[in-house]
N, C-alpha and C positions, 0 to 999 in steps of 0.2 A: 413793762411799765412804760407808759407814754408820758412825755413832758411837753408842755406847750406854754407859750407866753400868754398871759391873761390879756384879753382884748379890752376895749373900752366901750363896747356896745351894751345895750340893756341886758341881754342874756349873759354876757361875760360878767357883768357886775352881780347879777343874780346868782350865777354859778359860784362866784367867789364867796358870796355870803353863805352859801349852803355847805361849804366844805366841812368834812368831819375830821376830828382829831384821832390819830392812831399812833400808839407808841410801838416802835419797832427798833430793835438793835439799840435800845437805850435812848432813842431820840424820838421826840414828838414830831410827827409829820402831819400834814393836812392833805386830804384827798377829796376829789369831787364825789358827790353822791352818785349812785348808780343811775338815777334819772337824768342827771346832767351829762353823764358819759354817753348815755343813749342819745340824747338830743344832739350833742356835739358830733358824735360819730355818724348820725343820720345826715347831718349837715355836710360833713366831710364826704360821705358816700355820694350825696347828691352832686357835689361839685367835682368829684374826682372819678366816680364810677369804679372805685377800687373795692373789690368784693370783700376784702378783709374787714372793712368798716361795717358792712352789712352783716357779715358772719359774727363779728364781735357783738353787735346789737342783738342778734338772734341768740347767742350764748348767754348774754346778760339777762335777756328776757326769760329764757328757759329756767335759769337758776333762781332769779330774783322775782319772778312773776307775782308771787303772793305778797311780796313786800313793797312793790312799786306803787308810787303815787301816780297812777295812770292819768288822772285829771290834770296834774301838773305837766306831764309829758305831752298830753294831747293839746294843752294850751300852747306850749312852745312850738311843737311840730306844725301846728296850724299856722302860727305866725311866721315860721321859717319855711313854709311851703314844702314840708317833708311828711305831711300827714298821710299821703298815699303809701309811702314806703313804710311808715310806722304801722299802718293798718294791715299791710301785707305781712309784717312780722307777727302781729297779734292774731290774724286769721290763720296763719300757717300752723300755729300751735293747737288750734281748736280741732 
């Protein structure tokens, strides 16, 4: 499980609004939606070139592919200049 501090940019505010509630161990917690994790990890991969982020996105995509709002992802990865990396993920599965 990753934890990070919420930023104050437009994406961070959007990400914060999309969180989902999950009850675990008797406690209600909030987690980011899969789409926001993908967008965030692609951004981290772009800035760090750490393969773990790319592999995490690939895994999320493989598991959640049918449930993802790819239009939302494409909108944000275009704005964050990670569209080529995202397209590589999508094309890899085909």
